[in-house]
N, C-alpha and C positions, 0 to 999 in steps of 0.2 A: 616534648611538645613539637608537633609539626609546624613548619613555617607556612604561612598563607601565601607566600610570594609566588609559587607556581600558579595560583589561581588568579593573580592580578591580570595577566593578559586576557584570560577568558572573561573576567568581569568587565574589563575595559571594552572588549569587543562587544559584549552584550549591551553595555550602556551606549556605545557609539551606534550600534545597529538599531536600538529601540528607543533611545533616550528622547529624541526630538523628532520622531517620524512625522512627516507632514501627512495629515489625514487625506489630503487631496491626491497624494501619490498612490499609485496602485500597489498591490501586493507584490508584483514583479520587481518593482524598484526597491521595496523594502527587503525582499529576498536577495536581490543582487547586492545591496549594501551590506547585509549580514554576511553573505558569502565572501565579499571582498575583505571585510573586516576580519573574518576568520582566517583567510589566506595571509593577511598581514600579521596576524597574531602567531603564526607558525614560526619556528626558527627558519633561517634562510635555507638550510638543507632541505627541509620538508617543503618549503615554498617552491624551490627549484624542481623538486620531484613533481609537484602539482602542475607547475608551469609546462612540464614536458607534454602534457595533454593540451594545454592552452585553449580551453573551451571558450567560445564566444558567449556573450558579447563583450567580454573584457578586452581591454587593450593591453597586450602582453609585451608590447615593444619596449625597448630600452636603449639608452645611449650609454649605459654603463656608468662609471664614475666620472662624470663630466668635469673637465678642467682640473684634474688631479694628476700628479706625476705618474708616469706609466707603472712604476713599481707599486704604488698605492692602488692604482686602478686594478691591477692584476690580483693583488692581495684581497681586496674588498669587493670583487665583482659580484658575488652572490647577494650580499646586503644591498648593494647599489641597484641591482635588478629588482629586488623586492621593493625598495624605496620608490623606484620609477613606477612600479605597478600602483602603489598607493597614490602618487601624484596624478597619474594618468586616469585613474578610475574614481577615486574619491574627490579629488580636487578639480581636475580638468577632464576633458573628454566626456565621460559618463556623468560627472558631477554628482556622484552618489552621496557625497557628504562634504560639500564645498564650504566648510567653516574653518576659521582659524584654529579652533580647538582640535579639529580633526587633523589639520596640517601639523600642529604641534605634536600630536600623538604619533603620526606617521614618522616625523623626524626623530622622536624619542625611540621609536622602534628601530630606526636606522642605527642610532647610537648603540642600542643594546646588541644588535647583530654585529656591528663593527667590533664591539668589545668581545663578543663570542669568538670571532675570528682570532683575535689576539690571544685569548685564553687557550684556544684549540691548537694554534700553530706555533706559538712562541713560549719560551721560558725566560725567566729572570729579566735581565736588562733588555733583551729584544722585545719582551712582552710590554715592558714599560714604554719603550719607544713606539711600539705599535699603538698602545692606548693613547699616547700623545697625538699621534697621527689621526686616530679615530676621532678624538675630541676636536681636532682642528677641522676635520671634514664636517662634523656636526655643526660647529660654529659657522662655517662657511655656508652650509645649507640654510641655517636659520637667518643669516644676515643677507644673503644674496638672492633668495627666492621671494617673489612677491607674495603678499597675503592672498588668501583664497576668498575672503569675503570683504 
């Protein structure tokens, strides 16, 4: 039997994009929200490929992995860029989905992509250390970033 797990990001993206759309908002805003959610649902490699074109009106700026040791910042740069995109477009800036539920989802996407880096780059004990660092970064993001709503 096939696992439904690969469908989870797609379903979450659809729910975030359509779930509580404000009827007063125009189609453009809903379309931008859906596109931003789609970009955040990609793995960080595909996200970075999309970022290469950096189409407006999205804010593609990033400060990388803020306040992390340099080795961690270098290791996890791709997921951090994707996370910054989520915060800058869903939560701040464009405010396409400035809810605490959306913030929690963006943060969980960060953790998933940090774990992907660990699985792709490291084996055995190094992978375990990487996952511990990934979890520490996720916890810091959850604790030290203010709520969106």
